[in-house]
N, C-alpha and C positions, 0 to 999 in steps of 0.2 A: 386311233390312239387314245388311251384312257387319260382322264384329267390328271391323274397323279404322275403321268409320264411327261407331261408338258411343263415348261418352266413357269415359275411364278412371276407375276408382273410387279411385285413389290408394292411399297407404300410411299405416297408423296411425303416429302420431308416436313410439311406443316401439320401432318396428322400424327398424333401419338395415341397408341392404343395399348390396352393391357387389361389386367384383372385385379380386382380388390380382394382383400382377405376373405370376404363373405361370398365371393364368387361372382359378384357383379362385374360385367365387362365395362370398359369405358373407352370413349373416343373423344379426344380433345383436339380441336382444329384451331390453330392460330391464324386468324384472318383479319388483319387490321383495316380492311377496306371501309367498313362501317364503324368508324371510331366511336368507342363508348357503348357498343351494343353487341349482343350475341344471341343466338338461338339455343335454347335448352330443350332437351327431349329425354324421355324415358321409354324404352322398348320393353314390353313384357310379353315374352313368347308364350303361346298357348292360351292366353286369356281370351275367352269367347263370350263372357258375360258382360254386356254393356252396362247393365244396372250397377254392378259392383264397381266398374271403372268410373262411372259417372258419380257414384257416391263419394269417391276419393276427392273430387273437386268441391265437395260440399263440407267435408269435415276431416281434419287430420289432427293427430295428437299435439303437434307443436304450434298450432294456429289458434288454439283456444276457441273463443266464440266467433272468431272472424272466419268466414268461409274462404277457403283457398282461392276460389275463382274471383272473389271480391278483392282479395289482396292483389291478384294479377291485374284485374281490370283497372283498379284505382291507381296503378302505376303505369298505365298506358299499354299494358301487354294484352292486346285484344285477341279475339278469336281468329283462327285461320279459316280457310274456306269450308272446312268440315266442323269447325268448333275447336276445342282444345284436344279432342280425342278423335283418332281415326282407327278403324277396326278392320284391317285386312283379315283374310280368312284364318290366319294362323297367329295373330298377335294383337295387342293393343299398343297404340302409339300416342303418348301424351306429348304435345308440341307447344312450346311457348316461345313465340317469336319476338325479337327486338327487346329482350330483357336488358335494362340499363346497367351494364357492367361498370359504368362510371360511378354508380351508387353501390358501394360494397354491401350496404345493408340489404338492398333489394336483391342483389345478385346472390348473396349468401342465403337469404331466406328462400329464394327460388330453388337453390341447390338443396336446401333442407327439405323443401317440399318434395323434390324428386325422391329423396331417401325415405321420407315418411311414406310415400306411395310404395316404394320398393319393399319396405318392411311389412306391408300388408299382403304381400304375394310371395309365394315360396318357390316359384319356378324360375327358369333362366331369364335374366334381365340385363339391360345395358343402359348406361347413362351417356348421353351425347351432348357436347357443348361445342358450338362453332361460332367463332367471332373474335372480337377484340378482347382477348383474355390473357391472363398470366397463367399459363398451363401448370407451372410448377406450384404456384400457390393453390390452384384449384385441386391439384393432385393431393396436396397436404390436407386440405379440407375434406376431400373424399375419404382419405384414409381414416380420419376421425369419425366421420358420419357413418362409415360402413360398419362401425362397431355396434350400431343400434339395429342392424339388419341381420336376422338369423341366417346361417349358411343356407345357400340356395340348393334346391334339389336338381342336380344335373342328371339324375336318372330319367328325367322327363324325355320321352322320345319325340323326335320330329314327326309331324304329321306325315304319314307315308304318301308319296305321290305315285300315281299310276297313270300312264298315258293310255287313253282309250280312244283309238282311232275310230272314225266314222266313215261309212261308205256312201251314205245318202246325204243329199243336199237338204239343209234346213232353210226355210223361208220365213221371214218375219216382216210384219207391217207395223208402222207406228205413224202417229200424226205429228205435224209440226205447225209452227205459227206463221209460215209463209203463205203467200197467195198463189204463186205460180211455179215455185221451184221445188224440186224433189231431190233427194239424195239416194243414189244407188251405192250400196256398201257391199263389198265382197270381203268377208272376214275369214281368213284361212288360219286354222289352228295347227300348231306343231308341238312336238314333245319338247319339254323344257330340258335344259342341260342339267346334268347331275352337279351337286354342290362342289365336288372336287375339281370340276372343270371351270368354275366361275372365275377364279383368279389366275386364269391362263390366257394365252392368246386366242383360244377358240371362240369366246364370245365376241372378240374384236373382229374376227374374220366374218362371223355370221352377221354382225352389224354392218360391216363394210359391204357385203353382198346385198343385204337388205336395202341399204341406202342407194346402191347402184341400181337395184331393181326399181325402186321408186322413181329415180331420175329417168330411166329408160321408159317406164310406163307413162310418166308425165308427158314426155315429148310425143310418144305415140298417140296418147289419148287426145292431146291438143291438136295434133295434125289430122287425125282421122275424123274427129268431130267437126273440125273446120271444113274438111273436104266434103263431108256429108251434109253440111248446111244445118247442123243441129247446134244451137248455142250451148256453150259449156261455161257455166258460171264459176267453175273452179274444180281443181283436182287435188286430192290429198292422199299421201301414203304415210301410214303410221305403223311403226313396229314396236310392240310391247315385248321386250325380251324377258329373260328369266330373272332379271333383277327388278322387274316391275311388280311382281306378285308371286304367290305360291303356286299358281295354276299353269296352264298351258301357255306357250308363247302365242302371240296373235299378230297377224299382219292384216291391217285394215286398209282397203283400197276404196276410195270414195270419189265419185263424180257427182257434181251438182248440175242438174239438167232440167229442161222445161217439163213440168208435170204433164201437160197435154201430149207430150211426145215420149212418155216414159217407156212404152214398149219398144219403139225404134231405138231409143237411147240405150236401153238395156241390151238389145241385140248387138249394138255397136261396141258397147262396153265389154261384153263377153267376147266379142270377136278379137279385140286387142289382147285380152288375156289369153284366149285360146291359141292365137297365132304365136305368141311368145312361148307358150308352153310347148307347142308342137315344133316350131322351127328354131327357137332360140334367138338370141341377139346376134347381130353381126359384129364384126371386129370394130368397125368405125364407131358405132354407137356405144359399144362397151368401153372402148378406150376413152371416149369423151366423158362417159359417166364416171369412169374410174378417176380421171384427172380432176373432175369437179368434186368428187367425194373426198379425194385426198386434200384438195385445197380447203374444203369446208372443215375437215378434221384438223388440219394445221391451224386454221384460223381459230377454231374452237379451243384447241390446245393452248393457244397463247392467251386466252381470255382468263381473267381471274374469276373464280366462281363466287357467287353470292353465298351468304351464310345458309340460306334455305337449301341451296343446291348441294353444299357440303353435307348438310344434315341428311338429305335424301340419299346421298351416296353411302353415308355411314349406316343408315338404317338398312339399305340393301345389302351391305357387307355383313351386318349383324344377322339378318334373317336368312339371306340366301347365299352368302359367300362371295358377293360381287367384289371386284377389284377396287382398290383405293390408290391406284397408281396416279402419278401426276399427269396432267394434260399434255405436257411436253413429251413425256415418255410414250403415251398412247399415240400421239400424232407421229412421233418418230417411227414407231413400230409400223404403223399403217403406211407411212410414206417410203419406208426403206425395204420392207419385206415383200419383194415382188418375185413372181415366177415369170417364166417365158410367157409372152402375151398370148400365144395360141393355147398354152396349157391353162392359163388363168381363165381365158374365155370358156374353155371346155368345163372347168370347174364351176364357173358362174352359171352356165346354162344347165348344168346338172343340179345346182341349187334351185334354180327357177323351176325346172321340171318337177323336182321333188315336192315343191311347195304348191304350185298351181295345178288345179284339177277342176273339172267341171262339176264334180259332186263330192269328192273325197275331202273330209274335214273342212267343209265349206258351209258357211252360213251367209245367205243373202238377206240383207235387211234393206227395206225400202221405207224411207222417211218421206211422207207425202202430205199435201195439204188436207185431203179428205180421204182417209183410208177406205171408207165405205164404197167409194167409186172405183176402187182398184180391184182387178180380177187377178188373184194370185196365180191361178193356173196359166193365164195368158203370159204373165211375166216369167213363169218357170219355162214355158215353151220358148219364149223369145230368147232367154238366156241360153238354153240348150242349142237352139238354132244358131245363135251368134257364135258360140264356142266352136262349133264345127265349121264356121264360115271361113272365108279366105281373104276378107277385106280389112284385116286388122294389122297388117304388117307395116313396116317403115317404108317411106317413099323416097329412098335414095339419100345421097349426101346433101348437106346444107349448101345452098347456092352461095355464090361469092359476089361481093360488091363490085360494081363496074369500076375500073380504074379512073382516078381523077386526073385532070390535066396537071402536069408538073408545076407546082406552085413556084412563084418567084421567090428567091431567097430574101430573107430579111436579116438585119444586123441586130445584135444585142447592144443597145445604146446606154442602158443604165442597169446597175447592179448594186442594190442597197439592202441594208438590213430591214426586215419586215417586223416591226416591234410586237404585233399582236401574237403571231404564230411562233416567233422566234426563228423564222426561216429567212428566205431571201425574196426580195421583190425585184423582178426583172422587167425592164421596159424595152420593147423592140421597136425597130425603126418605123413600123407601120402603126405604132401607137398602142398595140396590144400589151397588156400587163399580165404577168404571170407570177403567182406566189408559189414558191417551191420550198418544201421542208423534207429532209431526210428523216424517216421514222422507222422503227423496227417492226415492219410488217413483211416477214420473209417472202420474197419472190412475188409480191404483188403491191399495188398502190391504190390510193383513192384519188378521184378526180372530180372536179366541178367546173362547169362553164356557166357563169352567171352573166346575163345580159339585162341591163336596166330597161325598164319599160313594162308596165303591168297590164293585166287583162282588161282594164278599162279602155285600152287602146284598140281592142277588137272592134271592127266596124259593126254597127247595128246590133250590138250585143243585147240580148233579152235579159230580163230579170232572172237571176238564179242560174243563168247559162254559164257563168264564169267557172263553176265547179267542174265543167267538162272540158275546158279549153286545153289543158295540158295533155289530155288523152289524144287530142286530134293530131299532135305531132307524130305519135306512134302509129297512126292509121295511114300516114302518107306513104307513097312509094319513095324509097330512098335508095340512091345508087343503083337503080334498075331493079330493085327488089320490092315486092309488096311488104307491108308491115310485118306479117307473120314470118316471111322468109328472112327479113332483116333481123328479127329477134332470134330466129334459129341460128343465123350466121354468127351473131354475137355470142349466143349461148355455147355454140360449138367451140368458140375460142376463149371461153371463160370470162367474158366481159359482161358486166351488168350495166344497164342504162335506165335511169328513171327521170321523168320530166315532171316538174312542178311549175305552176304559173300562179303568181300572187298579184296583189295590187301594186307591188313594187318591181317585180322582175320575173324573168323566165330562167329556170335553172335546169341544167342537165347534169346529173350526178351518177356516180357508180364506182365500181372497182374493176381492176383488170390485172392480169398477170404482168409482171415487169417485162417479160419478153414480148408482150403484145403492145408495147407502147406505139410502135409505128402503125399498127392496125387501128388502135384507138384513135389516133390523130387522123388517119384516113377516114375512119367512120364519122368523126365530127365534121370533117370537111364535107362529106357526103350529106350529112344532115343539114349543114348550113347552105350548101349550094346545089345539091342534086336531089331535089325534093318536089313532089307534086301530090295533090289530093287524090284519094282513091274512093270514089262514090260507093263501090261495092263493099269496101271495108267498113264504111260508115254504117251501112245497113246491118251488117253482121254484128258490129260493135253495139249498136243500139239494142238489138235483141239480147245479146249476152249481158250487157250492162244492166238491163232491166231485171234480169235474174239475180245478178250480184247485189243490186240495191235491195231487192226483196229478201235475199238470203241474210243480209247484214242488218235487217230491220231491228232496231232497238237493242243492238249490241251496245256495250258501254261507250264505244267511240261514237256510234250513231246518236246515242242519247245526249252526249256532250254537244254535238252539232245541233241536235234538235232543240236543246235548251238555249243554245246561242241564238237560234232563230226566234225563240220566244222572247229572249232578252232584247233582241234587236229586230222588232217587227218591221216589215216592209224594206228590209235591207236588200240592196240590189245585188250584193256580191257574197251570198252565203257560201259556206264550205260544204254544206250538206247537199248531196245530189238528190234531186227529185226529177223523175223522168219526164214529168210534164213541162219542165223547164228546158228540155233539150229540143231545139228546133232544127228544121231542115236548113241546109246551107251552112251549118256551122263550120264544117271542114274548110270551105272556101273562104269564109270570113276569117277564120283562125289563121289560114295560110297568109292572108294579107298582113296580119299581126306578126307572124313568124318572119316573113320576108323583110319587114321593116326592121326587126331586131337584128337579123343576120346581115343586114346591110351596114351595120355599125357595131361590129364585134369589139371595137376599141372602147365602146361605152359599156364596159363590164370588167370582169376579172376571170382569169383562168387559174385554178388552184390544183396543184399536184403534190400529194403527200404520201410518203411511204418509201419502199425499197427501190429507189431509182438513183442511178449514178449521175451525179451533177453534170459532168462534162458530156456524157452521152446525151442527156436530156437537152442540154443547150444546143448541141449540134442538130438534134432531131427537130427542135422547135424552130431553129433558123431555117431548116429545109421546108418546114410545113406551114408556119403561121402566115406566110405570104399568100396562101390560098384563101384566107378569110377576107371578106370585104370590110373595109373600115371607112369612116367618114368623120367629119367634124361636127356632125349633128349629135345632140345629146337629149336623152329623155328627161322630161319633167314629171313630177308627180301630179296626178289629177286631184281635183277637189272632190271629196267623197262624203256624202251625208251618212252619218252613223248615229242614229238616235236610239237610245236605250230606254226601256220602260222605267217607270218610277215605282218603287215599292216592290211588293211581292206578288207573284202569280203562281197558282197551283193548277196542275193538269193531271188527268187520270187516263190510264190506258188499261186494256185487258191483256193478260199474259196468255200465251198458248205455247207451253214448253215443247221442245222437240229438238232433234239434232240439227235441223236447218233453222236459220234465224237465230237471233240472240235474245229473244224475249225471256226475261227472267224476273220473277216476282221480287219486288223491292222498292226502294225509294232512292231517287237521285235529286241532288240539290246543286244549283249553281249560284254563287255569290260573286257579283262583279262590281268593280269600282274604278272610276277614272283616277289614275294615279300617275303624275308625271314621272317619266322614267329616270331612275338613277340606279346605279349598281347597289347602293345602300338600301333603297326601298325594295328592290327586287329580292335581295337576299333576306331582308327582314320578312318579306312575304313568304319565302320558302320556309323559314322557321315558323311563321304563323300557321302555315298549313299543317305542320307536324304537331303544333300545340292543339289545333282543332281535332286532329286524329286521336290524340291521346284522350281528350275529353270525350270523344264519341265512343272510344273503347269502354269507358266507364259507364256512359249513359245507355249503351246498347247491351251490356252484359246480361242484365236481367230480362232483356227482350229476345235473347238467343240469336243475335245478329252480329255481323261483322261490318266494318266500314273501311273503305279505301278512299284516300284523298289524293288529289293531284292539282297542280296549279298551271296556269297558262299566262304567259306574258304576251300581250299584243302591243305592237309598236306603231302600226298604221292600219286603218285610218285614224285611230285614236290610241292614246297610250293608256292601257287598262290592265288590271290584274283580275283574273277570274279563278276562283276556287271551285273545284268540282268534288262532290261527295257522292259515293255510291254505297248504299247499304243493302245487304241481302241476308235473309235468314239462313242459319246454319242447319245442318242435319241434327235432328233431335238426339240421336245416339252419340253425338259428339259434344253435347252440352252437359253442364253439371246437373246432378239429380234435382228434379223439381223445376227446371228451366225448360220451357218449350219455345220453339221458334215463333216470333211475333208476327202479327199481320202487318201489311204495309201501313195501316193506320197507327198501329202500335209503334212501328219504327219511326214514323213521321213525328209522333209525339216526342220520342226520345231525341231525335235530331233537333227538333225545335227547342228542346231544353238547352241545347248548346248554341245553335245558330241564333236563337232569340236573345242570347245574353253574351254576345262576343266581347262587348266592352268590359264585362265582368269576369272574363275567363281567368282562372288561376294561372299565373305565369311565374312559377318558382325560378329564382335566378339560376340555381344550379342546373335546372332542366333546360332553360334557355341556353345557357353556356354550353352544355353538353351537346345539344342539338345543333348549335352553331358550329362546334368543332367537327361534328359528324358531317355537316354540310361542307365545311372546308375540305375535309378529306375527299368527299365526293367530287368537288370541283377540281382538286388536284388530279384525280383519276380521269375526269372528263377531259382535261386539257392534255392528257397523255394519249387520248384516243383520237386517231386521225379523223374519223367521221365526225365526232362531236366538235373537235377543234375546227375543222373545216366549216361546219355549220355556223359557229360563232364568228369566224372570220368573214363569212358571207354576210352576216347580219351587219357587221361594221361597214363593209363596202357597198351594201345595198341600202340599209336603213339608216346608216350613219350613227349607230349606237354601238358602244364598246362594252362587251360582256366579259372582257378578259383583263384589261389593264387595271392593276390595283385590286384584284379580287380578294387577295389575302387580307389587305388592310380593310377593305369594305366588310368582309366577313367578321373581322375582329370588332368592328363598330356596331354590329348587331347587338341590341340590348333589349331589356324588358320594355323600356320606353318606346323604342322604334317598332317592336312587335305590337305593342298595345296600339300605337298609332295606325298601323296597317289594319288591325282588327276593327278599329273604329271606322275606318273608311269602308271596309267591307260591310259592316253593319249598317252604314248609311247609304249603301249602294243599292243596286237592283238585285232581285232574288227570284229564282224559279224553283219550284218544287214539283217533281215529276214522279207520280206513283204508278207502278205496274202491279195490278192486282189480279 
């Protein structure tokens, strides 16, 4: 069926689009989630000269002697990941993020800047603004500004696209910064959809089948690598559809494997792909993947997009005709338009067979530590042999948990309002407490079981070993199943389960379909009472975890943890995993810790939030909670030494860019100070982080680099606030003319010009007020999100700190003086500078 014969998907109500008298298209998206800020962009179709685009950021008619990029940076509008400009093959995109719309002068000047740029180019263009805006007022301003832009030439033809299929396999090698982990990438190309089809259901169907394919391959890869005894450090499936760019569609399938076993891993990787190509998926795994994909789509459809996400969608609509339908409409379509199961399986398998092939339209890319040691011909032979092999199929249905003994019934003794969450606090006759709140999460809910008692209670714990303790629970045999079979059983029923262990508590959290409430409770009973260590699982975990740690080396998250280690030398309980800290016998020692906690489930809290019927839930809890053991013993917090360095420490490392590992040239800084917790001080810190980011935008503009800032609140073992700064050079063709990406030493000088003068940082009252209001809006949104709300509730019941009560009043009390006070404490605290060169 041709695209024009299919129904259009329509446009979300918050998006207004049209054309101005000069021919400029516009997209205005009203999104109040980030109060007082919006993203501005200009799309220029057909522009391929980076030099001309860069020159526009240097000089424009209405900006006089002030360079436009300097105007942006001086108002806190910093570079994006690529700079201010990105250059897909068929266009130039000027993007300015977090423009302060609360300041009409800055917002109007930025809009003027877009039209100055538009006037310098005669081909089709579009203005896009997404955020907290008055769309009617902006439309009036654009009508006036469009008079200074000559009529555009819409005789400009689209760059013709031609699908060029390939019959031969292409093989590529690249190096990475890891020590022992390699990435095997199979990249399948497919013809893009014609533009007339882009705003129809056809891309949704292709996306749905692609997501289902990724889920099926993930399960098969994990199962087959586990059975073969080859550690798998991770698996990823990524689909770049026709809205991602002007070229072919791409399906990238990636497995992270041990470099010394690259040939055997490649053979097994190919076997999984070849078997699915040849035999197709079976009904059970297809239905599981389809239900998971529908649930993911429904969850994503209920999520409010960020400004940058709206911007990306509008750019894709402008350039490629992608749909602008609401998330609710898209999720409804996916969830309700179903065929007969057998027919849909047939169509899915046809899709998979058309895509997967041992040579056709396939590029194999191997990202390895030392490319010179790899023999491409050997890898090519291994892949071909694996594709024709027979050991890549699925190994039957997921096993089931052993039944638990019928629990004794308990009574609901107390039912009171729970003030933090706005839900109910139930107390049962065996002492277990449950917090319940009905929330709009259609057909699913979030859960948490928190047990007081931290990792310091693990017997004979070694320094640094605490980072691995939570993982040990997942290695146990539970309910008669080994850890992998247990996870498969949960996945088959749409249940997620994560474990975290801190100095304060053990937490089991996740989500589940509402219909699976009885199974979830059965699962938690099994975790609590039908559990034993599995030595073989620990050996396999150790090998795979070593690869994962290697793969994630020097990613931003790892750098944060690494800087924490430097800030707090000789700390016994670091969060960063180092394989030399993992010792034999940890599963048995961790099991003693788990057993002690599950013997006193009453010393904790059970939280359930989402789409659950209150009466049904009460009945199920009365039937089930009696199966948990309780006692009158309670955990007490240990005394923990937490000594921070004084002054500043600077460290250097060498980058080795690649697809594996996160090593990226740049500068990271951590500033940490002991600050007694209060909601006022924490919210002032959040505003202070934004003030620092704004100053860094200005300081780094002439160095061709971007900055990201984040903050961390620590409540135990010490009450501290830590600011993390990550600075990285941008692409040169995304920067203003005459600006080149700086070296790490250049970036460090710029960062020090800010961090070395925190007490003197400009704090305009209007900027502080606007940032405070944006933070308040963010907190409102957070407290409407069940996962975030649950996290804050657990902090109260574990750490004894309240992040919710009175947050609106506390936010209103944030002032220039309170922000200045926090900056002063950070300036007097500990600092780490980490350079990757």
